[in-house]
C-alpha positions in Angstrom: 0.0 0.1 0.2 1.5 3.3 -0.8 0.7 5.8 2.6 2.1 8.7 0.6 -1.3 8.4 -1.5 -3.2 7.9 1.2 -2.1 10.4 3.1 -3.0 12.3 -0.1 -6.1 11.4 0.2 -6.9 11.7 3.3 -10.4 12.7 3.7 -11.4 10.0 1.3 -9.2 7.1 2.3 -10.1 7.6 6.4 -13.2 5.5 6.3 -11.1 3.8 5.6 -9.3 3.6 8.6 -12.3 3.8 10.5 -14.5 1.2 9.2 -11.3 -0.7 10.6 -10.6 0.4 14.1 -14.1 2.0 15.1 -12.9 3.2 18.2 -10.8 6.4 16.3 -12.6 9.2 16.8 -12.7 11.7 13.7 -10.7 14.7 16.5 -8.0 11.4 16.2 -8.6 10.9 12.4 -8.1 14.7 11.9 -4.5 14.5 13.9 -3.4 11.0 12.4 -4.3 13.0 8.5 -3.0 9.9 6.7 0.5 10.0 8.5 1.2 5.9 9.0 3.2 7.0 11.7 0.7 8.8 13.8 -1.3 5.9 13.2 0.5 3.4 14.9 0.6 5.8 17.8 -2.9 6.1 17.9 -4.0 2.5 18.0 -1.5 1.9 20.4 -3.3 4.6 22.8 -6.0 4.2 22.5 -6.7 0.0 21.8 -4.0 -0.7 24.9 -1.6 -2.7 22.6 2.2 -2.8 22.2 3.8 -1.4 19.2 4.5 -4.7 17.6 0.9 -5.6 17.7 0.1 -2.5 16.4 2.4 -2.7 13.6 1.2 -6.4 12.4 -2.3 -4.7 12.6 -1.4 -2.1 10.4 0.8 -4.1 7.8 -1.9 -7.0 7.3 -4.7 -3.4 6.5 -1.8 -2.4 4.2 -2.0 -5.9 2.4 -5.1 -5.9 2.6 -6.0 -2.9 0.8 -2.5 -3.1 -1.1 -4.9 -2.4 -4.8 -6.5 1.1 -3.1 -6.9 3.7 -5.8 -8.8 6.6 -5.2 -11.9 7.9 -6.9 
């Protein structure tokens, strides 16, 4: 998955992120602004998991969305 593409189209892509991580609220999604490192930190904080576990979740998410293209 191309994070630059996701970042540049964050308004559209954040719905995909929200669908996967339901506990992230609108303010957190705005703060993430398409930055992978910010998403990683937010997942750790909101879900109470360690960095390695959050990284695995993001990698799985990237794999599922590897063909993402903005509309």
